[in-house]
N, C-alpha and C positions, 0 to 999 in steps of 0.2 A: 243625535248628531255627534260626529266626532270633532273633536278641537283639532286644527291643524298647527303644527309645530314646524315652522319653516317653510322653505318653497315648495309648491307643488307643481304638478304638471298638469295643463289643462286639455283635455282630450274632447275635441269639437267636432259633432257630427251634423251633416245635414239628411234629413230622412225624409220619405212621405208622410203625410198626416195620417194615413190610415195603418202605419206600422204600428203593431203592438207589442212586438217581442224586442225591438232593438234597446230601447231604454232600461226596462228591468234586468234584462239580461246582461248588458254592460254594466249596470250598477253592482249586480251582484258579483260578477266576476271581479269588479274593482276593489268593491268593500274586503275582500279576505284576501286579496292577493297582491293589490297595490294601492296601500292606504295613502299615498302621496300623488295620486292621481286621481281628478274628478272630471266626471264625463257632462258636457254640457250641449244642448240638442236645439235645433232649429228645425222646424217642418214646414213644408210648403205642400198646399192642398192636392190631394190625389185620395179621389174615391172610388175609381174603376181601374182595374187592371185588366187590359184586352188591348188588341189590336186595332179596336174602331178608332176612327181619325178623332174624336171627342176625346178619347181617352188617352191617346197619344199626346193630344194637345196639351194636356196636364204638366207635361214635362218641358214645356216651355222655357227657355233658360231666364227670363227676367224674373218669375218669382223665386226661383232657386237662388239667383244672384242677390235678389234682395236679402233673403234669409241670410247668405253667406256675409253679405255687409253688416248685419245685425250681429253676427257672432263675433264679428273682428271687432266690432266696439269693446268687446271685452278683453282687448290684447292678446289674442291666442296665438301661438306659434304655428299652428297650422289647420287646416280643415278636411275632413274626410267624408266626400259622399258616401253614405252607406245606402244604396238601394241595388236592385238586382235588374234595372231596366237594361243594362247590357246585354242582358240576355236574349231580348228582342230588339234591340236598336243597335246592337254591337258595339265591340270594345274601343272603336274610334270615336262612338259617339259618347262614352265613360272619359276618354282622354281628352277630347275637346271640351267637355262640360268642366273638367278639371283646370284645363289652362284657362277658361272663363271664369271660375271662380277664383283663381289664385289673381287674375287682372282685376276682379272686382274688388276682391277683400284685402289685396296687397299682401296676403300670406301665401305659402306653399299650400297646396292642395292635392288630395290622394283620392283613391277610390277603393272600395272595401272590394271590389270585383278584381 
């Protein structure tokens, strides 16, 4: 573990619980390239990716917003929604979600899409 000398930037992301790529990839990218940036993640339950109504229901806002509120407890500067659901739900859905995250967490929100 590296010791921090001075201020750091907190990179805060929301991701589906079944995502196994985001955290290790982000950590590896930061370790060698941005030593003063630390990544912090929150997850919400997603076990199935499909267009079935039950699967789409996993993207209901309240569980996502609850995790955003928890990230905000760390006094983050912003939160990024890092998922690909805009691919089937539409970019407008991501934009609306970012507005909801910003409202719930009290910090700016963006999307990886």
